[in-house]
C-alpha positions as CSV (number, residue, x, y, z in Angstrom):
1,X,-39.5,-45.6,114.0
2,X,-40.1,-42.8,116.8
3,X,-39.5,-40.4,113.7
4,X,-42.3,-42.0,111.7
5,X,-44.8,-41.9,114.4
6,X,-44.2,-38.9,114.9
7,X,-44.8,-37.8,111.0
8,X,-47.8,-39.7,111.1
9,X,-49.5,-38.5,114.2
10,X,-51.2,-35.5,115.4
11,X,-50.4,-33.6,118.1
12,X,-52.4,-35.6,121.3
13,X,-53.5,-34.0,124.3
14,X,-53.7,-30.4,122.9
15,X,-57.2,-29.6,123.1
16,X,-59.7,-29.6,126.0
17,X,-63.1,-29.7,126.2
18,X,-63.6,-25.9,125.7
19,X,-61.8,-25.9,122.8
20,X,-63.1,-28.9,120.7
21,X,-66.7,-26.9,122.3
22,X,-65.4,-24.0,120.2
23,X,-65.1,-25.3,116.8
24,X,-68.5,-27.1,117.1
25,X,-70.6,-24.4,117.7
26,X,-68.4,-22.5,115.6
27,X,-69.3,-24.9,112.7
28,X,-73.0,-24.7,113.6
29,X,-72.6,-20.6,113.0
30,X,-75.0,-19.4,115.6
31,X,-75.5,-16.1,113.8
32,X,-75.0,-17.0,110.6
33,X,-77.5,-19.9,111.2
34,X,-80.0,-17.2,113.4
35,X,-79.7,-14.5,110.5
36,X,-79.9,-17.1,107.0
37,X,-81.6,-20.5,108.8
38,X,-84.5,-18.8,111.0
39,X,-86.3,-17.0,108.8
40,X,-86.9,-19.9,106.6
41,X,-87.8,-22.1,109.0
42,X,-90.2,-19.1,110.5
43,X,-91.2,-18.4,106.5
44,X,-92.2,-22.3,106.1
45,X,-93.4,-23.1,109.1
46,X,-94.5,-20.5,111.1
47,X,-94.7,-19.7,115.1
48,X,-93.9,-23.4,115.1
49,X,-90.0,-22.6,115.1
50,X,-88.7,-22.6,118.7
51,X,-90.6,-26.0,118.5
52,X,-88.9,-27.4,115.4
53,X,-85.6,-26.3,117.1
54,X,-86.1,-28.0,120.4
55,X,-87.0,-31.0,118.6
56,X,-84.3,-31.1,116.3
57,X,-82.2,-31.1,119.7
58,X,-84.0,-33.6,121.5
59,X,-83.3,-36.3,118.2
60,X,-79.8,-35.5,118.0
61,X,-79.2,-35.4,121.8
62,X,-80.7,-38.6,122.2
63,X,-78.2,-40.1,118.9
64,X,-75.7,-38.1,120.9
65,X,-76.0,-40.5,124.2
66,X,-75.0,-43.6,122.1
67,X,-72.9,-41.7,119.6
68,X,-70.5,-40.4,122.6
69,X,-70.6,-43.4,124.3
70,X,-69.3,-45.2,121.7
71,X,-66.6,-42.2,121.5
72,X,-65.0,-43.7,125.1
73,X,-64.1,-47.5,123.4
74,X,-63.0,-45.7,119.6
75,X,-61.0,-42.4,119.2
76,X,-59.9,-41.4,115.5
77,X,-59.5,-38.5,113.4
78,X,-62.1,-40.3,111.8
79,X,-65.1,-39.2,112.9
80,X,-68.5,-40.9,111.6
81,X,-66.5,-43.6,108.9
82,X,-64.2,-44.8,111.6
83,X,-67.5,-45.5,113.9
84,X,-69.5,-46.8,110.9
85,X,-66.7,-49.7,110.5
86,X,-66.2,-50.4,113.8
87,X,-70.2,-50.6,114.2
88,X,-71.0,-52.4,111.1
89,X,-67.7,-53.5,109.1
90,X,-65.4,-52.6,106.7
91,X,-67.2,-52.3,103.6
92,X,-70.2,-50.4,105.0
93,X,-67.6,-48.0,106.5
94,X,-66.0,-47.4,103.1
95,X,-69.5,-46.4,102.0
96,X,-69.5,-43.8,104.7
97,X,-66.0,-42.8,104.2
98,X,-66.8,-42.2,100.7
99,X,-70.4,-40.1,101.8
100,X,-68.3,-38.3,104.3
101,X,-65.5,-36.8,102.0
102,X,-68.6,-35.4,99.7
103,X,-70.5,-34.3,102.8
104,X,-67.7,-32.3,104.0
105,X,-66.3,-30.9,100.6
106,X,-69.8,-30.0,99.6
107,X,-70.3,-27.9,102.5
108,X,-66.8,-26.3,102.9
109,X,-67.4,-25.2,99.1
110,X,-70.8,-24.1,99.2
111,X,-69.8,-21.9,102.7
112,X,-67.4,-20.1,100.5
113,X,-69.8,-18.7,98.3
114,X,-71.8,-17.2,101.3
115,X,-68.9,-15.5,103.1
116,X,-67.7,-14.0,99.4
117,X,-71.2,-12.2,98.9
118,X,-71.4,-11.3,102.6
119,X,-67.9,-10.4,103.1
120,X,-68.3,-8.3,99.6
121,X,-71.2,-6.6,100.5
122,X,-69.6,-5.5,103.7
123,X,-66.6,-4.1,102.4
124,X,-68.7,-2.4,99.6
125,X,-70.7,-0.7,102.8
126,X,-68.1,0.4,104.6
127,X,-65.7,1.7,102.0
128,X,-68.2,1.9,99.2
129,X,-65.2,0.1,97.0
130,X,-66.7,-3.0,95.1
131,X,-64.8,-6.3,95.3
132,X,-66.1,-8.9,93.5
133,X,-67.3,-12.0,95.4
134,X,-64.6,-14.3,93.7
135,X,-61.7,-12.4,94.7
136,X,-63.5,-12.6,98.8
137,X,-63.6,-16.5,97.7
138,X,-60.2,-16.7,96.5
139,X,-58.8,-14.7,99.9
140,X,-60.9,-16.9,102.5
141,X,-59.7,-19.9,100.6
142,X,-55.9,-19.0,101.3
143,X,-56.2,-17.8,104.6
144,X,-58.0,-20.4,105.9
145,X,-55.7,-22.8,104.5
146,X,-52.5,-21.0,106.2
147,X,-54.5,-21.5,109.3
148,X,-55.1,-25.0,108.6
149,X,-51.8,-25.6,108.0
150,X,-50.6,-24.2,111.6
151,X,-51.1,-25.6,114.9
152,X,-54.9,-26.5,115.5
153,X,-54.5,-24.2,118.8
154,X,-54.3,-21.2,117.0
155,X,-57.6,-22.1,114.9
156,X,-59.2,-23.2,118.8
157,X,-58.0,-20.0,120.1
158,X,-59.4,-17.5,117.0
159,X,-62.9,-19.6,117.0
160,X,-63.6,-19.4,120.6
161,X,-63.1,-15.7,120.1
162,X,-65.4,-15.1,117.2
163,X,-67.7,-17.4,118.5
164,X,-68.5,-15.6,121.7
165,X,-69.2,-12.2,119.9
166,X,-71.3,-13.6,118.0
167,X,-73.2,-15.2,120.7
168,X,-72.7,-11.9,122.6
169,X,-74.7,-9.9,120.1
170,X,-77.5,-12.3,120.1
171,X,-77.9,-12.8,123.6
172,X,-77.8,-9.2,124.0
173,X,-81.1,-9.2,121.2
174,X,-82.5,-11.7,123.4
175,X,-82.6,-9.9,126.7
176,X,-83.8,-6.4,125.4
177,X,-86.9,-8.3,123.9
178,X,-87.4,-9.7,127.1
179,X,-87.3,-6.8,128.7
180,X,-88.9,-4.5,126.4
181,X,-91.7,-6.5,124.9
182,X,-95.4,-6.4,126.7
183,X,-96.1,-9.5,129.1
184,X,-98.7,-10.9,127.2
185,X,-96.9,-11.6,124.4
186,X,-94.2,-13.9,126.5
187,X,-96.0,-17.1,126.1
188,X,-94.8,-20.9,125.9
189,X,-96.7,-22.7,123.4
190,X,-94.7,-22.1,120.5
191,X,-92.4,-24.6,121.6
192,X,-94.9,-27.3,121.0
193,X,-95.3,-27.4,117.2
194,X,-99.5,-27.8,117.2
195,X,-99.9,-29.9,113.7
196,X,-97.4,-31.7,112.2
197,X,-99.2,-32.5,109.2
198,X,-99.1,-28.6,108.2
199,X,-98.1,-27.8,104.7
200,X,-94.1,-27.7,105.0
201,X,-94.3,-28.0,108.2
202,X,-91.3,-30.9,107.9
203,X,-89.1,-28.6,105.2
204,X,-89.3,-26.3,107.8
205,X,-87.9,-29.0,110.6
206,X,-85.7,-30.2,107.7
207,X,-83.8,-26.2,108.0
208,X,-83.7,-26.5,111.4
209,X,-82.0,-29.5,111.4
210,X,-79.5,-27.9,109.2
211,X,-78.3,-25.5,111.5
212,X,-76.9,-28.3,113.6
213,X,-74.7,-29.8,110.8
214,X,-71.0,-30.1,112.2
215,X,-71.6,-31.4,116.1
216,X,-70.6,-34.9,114.8
217,X,-66.8,-33.4,114.7
218,X,-66.5,-33.7,118.6
219,X,-64.8,-37.0,117.5
220,X,-62.4,-36.4,115.0
221,X,-60.3,-34.4,117.4
222,X,-60.0,-37.3,119.6
223,X,-56.6,-37.6,118.9
224,X,-56.0,-34.2,120.2
225,X,-58.0,-34.2,122.9
226,X,-56.5,-34.7,126.5
227,X,-57.9,-37.6,128.1
228,X,-60.4,-38.5,124.8
229,X,-62.6,-40.9,126.5
230,X,-63.4,-38.5,128.9
231,X,-63.5,-35.2,126.8
232,X,-65.1,-35.8,123.6
233,X,-68.8,-37.2,125.3
234,X,-68.4,-33.9,127.2
235,X,-67.8,-31.9,124.5
236,X,-70.4,-33.6,122.5
237,X,-73.2,-33.2,125.2
238,X,-72.2,-29.6,125.7
239,X,-71.7,-28.7,122.1
240,X,-75.3,-30.0,121.5
241,X,-77.0,-28.5,124.2
242,X,-75.6,-25.3,123.7
243,X,-76.4,-24.6,119.7
244,X,-80.0,-26.5,121.1
245,X,-80.8,-24.2,123.6
246,X,-79.5,-20.8,121.9
247,X,-81.4,-21.4,118.7
248,X,-84.1,-22.4,120.6
249,X,-84.3,-19.5,122.7
250,X,-83.1,-16.9,119.8
251,X,-86.2,-18.2,117.6
252,X,-88.8,-18.0,120.9
253,X,-87.5,-14.4,121.3
254,X,-88.0,-13.9,117.6
255,X,-91.4,-14.9,117.7
256,X,-92.1,-12.5,120.7
257,X,-90.3,-9.6,118.7
258,X,-93.0,-10.1,115.8
259,X,-95.9,-10.7,118.3
260,X,-97.9,-7.9,116.8
261,X,-97.2,-9.0,113.3
262,X,-97.5,-11.7,110.3
263,X,-94.4,-13.4,111.0
264,X,-94.9,-15.6,108.2
265,X,-95.0,-12.5,105.8
266,X,-92.8,-11.1,107.5
267,X,-90.1,-13.6,107.2
268,X,-91.4,-14.8,103.5
269,X,-91.1,-11.1,102.8
270,X,-87.8,-10.0,103.6
271,X,-85.5,-13.3,104.5
272,X,-82.5,-11.2,104.5
273,X,-83.6,-8.1,107.0
274,X,-85.8,-10.4,108.6
275,X,-83.7,-10.0,112.5
276,X,-82.2,-7.3,111.6
277,X,-85.5,-5.0,111.5
278,X,-86.5,-6.4,115.1
279,X,-83.0,-6.0,116.2
280,X,-82.4,-2.5,115.2
281,X,-86.2,-1.7,117.3
282,X,-85.3,-3.4,120.0
283,X,-81.6,-3.2,120.6
284,X,-80.6,-0.5,118.0
285,X,-79.1,0.9,114.4
286,X,-75.4,0.6,116.3
287,X,-75.8,-3.3,117.4
288,X,-77.2,-4.0,113.9
289,X,-74.5,-2.5,112.5
290,X,-72.2,-4.3,114.3
291,X,-74.4,-7.5,113.9
292,X,-73.7,-7.2,110.1
293,X,-69.7,-7.5,110.2
294,X,-70.0,-10.4,112.9
295,X,-72.2,-12.1,110.1
296,X,-69.0,-12.4,108.0
297,X,-67.1,-13.4,110.8
298,X,-68.8,-16.1,111.6
299,X,-69.0,-17.3,107.8
300,X,-65.2,-17.0,108.2
301,X,-65.1,-19.3,111.3
302,X,-67.9,-22.0,110.3
303,X,-64.7,-22.3,106.8
304,X,-62.0,-22.3,109.8
305,X,-63.5,-25.0,111.7
306,X,-64.7,-27.3,108.4
307,X,-61.2,-27.0,107.0
308,X,-60.1,-28.5,110.3
309,X,-62.3,-31.1,110.4
310,X,-62.0,-32.4,106.7
311,X,-58.6,-32.3,107.3
312,X,-58.4,-34.6,109.7
313,X,-61.0,-37.0,108.1
314,X,-58.5,-36.9,104.8
315,X,-55.4,-37.7,107.2
316,X,-57.2,-40.5,109.2
317,X,-58.4,-42.2,105.6
318,X,-54.8,-41.4,104.1
319,X,-53.6,-43.2,107.2
320,X,-55.9,-46.5,106.5
321,X,-54.4,-46.6,102.9
322,X,-57.8,-45.5,101.9
323,X,-56.5,-42.4,101.0
324,X,-52.9,-41.3,99.1
325,X,-50.5,-42.2,102.0
326,X,-48.5,-38.2,101.9
327,X,-52.1,-37.2,102.9
328,X,-51.4,-38.6,106.5
329,X,-48.0,-36.8,107.2
330,X,-48.2,-34.5,109.7
331,X,-45.8,-30.7,110.2
332,X,-42.8,-31.4,112.1
333,X,-43.4,-28.6,114.0
334,X,-46.8,-28.1,114.4
335,X,-48.2,-31.0,114.5
336,X,-51.1,-30.3,112.0
337,X,-51.9,-32.4,109.1
338,X,-50.6,-30.3,106.2
339,X,-50.6,-32.1,103.3
340,X,-54.3,-32.7,104.0
341,X,-55.1,-29.3,104.5
342,X,-53.1,-28.4,101.4
343,X,-54.8,-30.8,99.3
344,X,-58.1,-29.7,100.6
345,X,-57.4,-25.9,100.2
346,X,-56.9,-27.2,96.3
347,X,-60.0,-29.3,95.7
348,X,-62.1,-26.4,97.4
349,X,-60.3,-23.8,94.6
350,X,-60.8,-26.2,91.9
351,X,-65.0,-26.7,92.5
352,X,-65.0,-22.5,93.6
353,X,-63.8,-21.7,90.3
354,X,-65.6,-24.3,88.5
355,X,-68.4,-21.9,89.1
356,X,-66.9,-18.7,88.7
357,X,-65.9,-19.6,85.3
358,X,-69.7,-20.9,84.3
359,X,-71.1,-17.9,85.8
360,X,-72.8,-18.7,88.4
361,X,-74.2,-16.9,91.7
362,X,-72.4,-17.4,94.7
363,X,-75.6,-17.4,97.0
364,X,-78.6,-18.5,95.0
365,X,-75.7,-21.5,92.6
366,X,-72.7,-22.1,94.8
367,X,-73.7,-22.0,98.5
368,X,-77.6,-23.4,98.1
369,X,-76.6,-26.3,96.2
370,X,-73.6,-27.1,97.3
371,X,-75.0,-26.8,101.3
372,X,-78.0,-28.5,100.5
373,X,-76.3,-31.5,98.9
374,X,-73.5,-31.7,102.0
375,X,-76.4,-31.3,104.5
376,X,-78.0,-34.4,102.7
377,X,-75.2,-36.3,103.1
378,X,-74.3,-35.6,106.5
379,X,-78.1,-36.8,107.7
380,X,-77.6,-39.8,105.9
381,X,-73.8,-40.0,107.4
382,X,-75.6,-39.5,111.1
383,X,-78.6,-42.2,110.4
384,X,-75.9,-44.6,109.9
385,X,-73.7,-43.2,112.9
386,X,-76.7,-44.6,114.6
387,X,-76.8,-48.2,113.0
388,X,-73.2,-48.5,113.8
389,X,-73.7,-47.6,117.7
390,X,-76.5,-50.1,118.3
391,X,-74.4,-52.5,115.9
392,X,-71.5,-52.3,118.2
393,X,-72.9,-52.2,121.3
394,X,-75.2,-55.3,120.5
395,X,-71.7,-56.7,120.3
396,X,-69.9,-55.8,123.2
397,X,-72.9,-55.5,125.4
398,X,-71.3,-52.6,127.2
399,X,-74.3,-50.6,128.4
400,X,-76.2,-52.3,126.0
401,X,-79.9,-51.2,127.1
402,X,-79.9,-47.7,127.2
403,X,-77.0,-46.2,125.5
404,X,-76.4,-48.9,122.9
405,X,-79.8,-49.4,122.2
406,X,-82.9,-47.4,123.0
407,X,-81.4,-44.0,122.7
408,X,-79.5,-44.4,119.4
409,X,-82.9,-46.3,118.0
410,X,-84.9,-43.1,118.7
411,X,-82.5,-40.8,117.7
412,X,-81.7,-42.6,114.6
413,X,-85.4,-42.8,114.0
414,X,-86.0,-39.4,113.7
415,X,-82.5,-38.8,111.6
416,X,-84.2,-41.4,108.8
417,X,-87.3,-39.6,108.7
418,X,-85.4,-35.9,108.4
419,X,-83.5,-37.7,105.5
420,X,-86.9,-38.9,103.6
421,X,-87.6,-35.0,104.6
422,X,-84.8,-34.0,102.6
423,X,-84.6,-36.6,100.1
424,X,-88.7,-35.3,99.1
425,X,-88.0,-31.8,99.4
426,X,-84.7,-31.3,98.2
427,X,-85.6,-29.0,95.5
428,X,-87.1,-26.6,98.2
429,X,-84.1,-26.9,100.3
430,X,-81.5,-26.5,97.3
431,X,-83.8,-23.9,94.8
432,X,-82.8,-26.4,92.4
433,X,-85.8,-26.9,90.5
434,X,-84.9,-28.5,87.5
435,X,-81.7,-29.5,85.2
436,X,-78.2,-31.1,86.4
437,X,-78.8,-29.3,89.9
438,X,-82.0,-31.5,90.6
439,X,-80.4,-34.7,90.3
440,X,-77.3,-34.0,93.2
441,X,-79.0,-36.2,95.4
442,X,-77.8,-39.0,93.2
443,X,-74.1,-37.9,94.1
444,X,-75.0,-39.8,98.0
445,X,-74.6,-43.1,96.4
446,X,-72.8,-42.5,94.2
447,X,-70.3,-41.4,96.4
448,X,-70.5,-44.8,98.7
449,X,-69.9,-46.7,95.4
450,X,-67.2,-45.5,95.2
451,X,-65.9,-45.5,98.8
452,X,-66.6,-49.3,98.5
453,X,-64.7,-49.9,95.3
454,X,-61.7,-47.9,96.8
455,X,-62.3,-50.1,100.2
456,X,-61.9,-53.0,97.7
457,X,-58.5,-51.5,95.9
458,X,-57.2,-50.9,99.7
459,X,-57.8,-54.5,100.6
460,X,-56.6,-56.2,97.5
461,X,-53.1,-53.6,97.5
462,X,-52.9,-54.5,101.4
463,X,-52.9,-58.3,100.7
464,X,-50.4,-57.9,97.3
465,X,-48.3,-56.1,100.0
466,X,-48.5,-59.3,103.2
467,X,-47.9,-61.5,100.3
468,X,-44.9,-64.1,100.0
469,X,-43.8,-62.7,96.6
470,X,-43.5,-59.0,98.1
471,X,-41.5,-60.1,100.9
């Protein structure tokens, strides 16, 4: 019996607050999001960008108050899916499970496209050797799969190191801008968006929210955390605070750096070099060259973080018989969900291969389509999580008024509004103007329905196994 338990349990007491924060912040990709996300927010929202990041931070922090409080009582590698099941019920929990699988698989597959494109370009610039994006993607899938197979502490150490480097390079930029800029250009007016009805501001807010995707993975590491009832809530607060402060401060400094220019035109005219141009001006070319290298390592950190999080989703869902039971086995030495890791590597490989075979572009197709769909699905999952928190504390009455109702209601309302924005502006988020790609949002309700059907199958099998005839 002890050996069986060991085969289906993750390595307990192996991750502290800092380890989990590294996983979550790495998933948010501070450098990658700054280089790729902030130009889009500035191009659409203009100088209101810092205020939009601040709004996103406050909404998610309100939601996190109830989310973290509930995680004190519900500790599972199942993340949001488990919280929804406990808070609302099995059927909605199964729907959330289906949406969660769709969300994280799409995010992971899409980011492989971005990594492949940037990695091949970096190798070409450094060595003048052309490596196809397809080869870079296959290489990344293998390496990430190996780390997912090994002890989770190895991934935590790598993510911590890479995260510190990418944060440091942007902190240097922020300090240089504040020191070298004309004091009259340093104002705080951009922290408050003045016109929420301005065209495109809702789309810009949606892009800002997309930069926070992954913070909810704190609960996924609950079974491996030291003192999870304390560690998970603290890690959640710290992660959101760090991500929010970092994005808001850096976009504020970008606004200051472009004080003498039309920042919307600058961002829209050259999304790729929007940050690089002012970084070279205020810090130097050496820093920009290093930033280009760290952009690739930042994307690798995102891949590693999402892969580890999704492995634990698979593991938890398999342990509850929602997925194949073999995925719930852990490695006898590393205590990692190695079967789930291998299965995930195969799934992402198949998705990426499909895009390769049809001659798709790694950025405009694989990255944009998959990440847009993944972001929409995760926003839906977060909104369901807010409702689950309210439902849970309504039943238990533990800290009901503030933690269990007011905070999650405010945060959940904000998240529902962002889901509506994501649905109505999906073409702008994904770049899919027509054809089959424009129908991708329909995969979210389809995933929910498949989850419910699979949950009913699981329940039927459970009843069959427990029947007297089976004994």
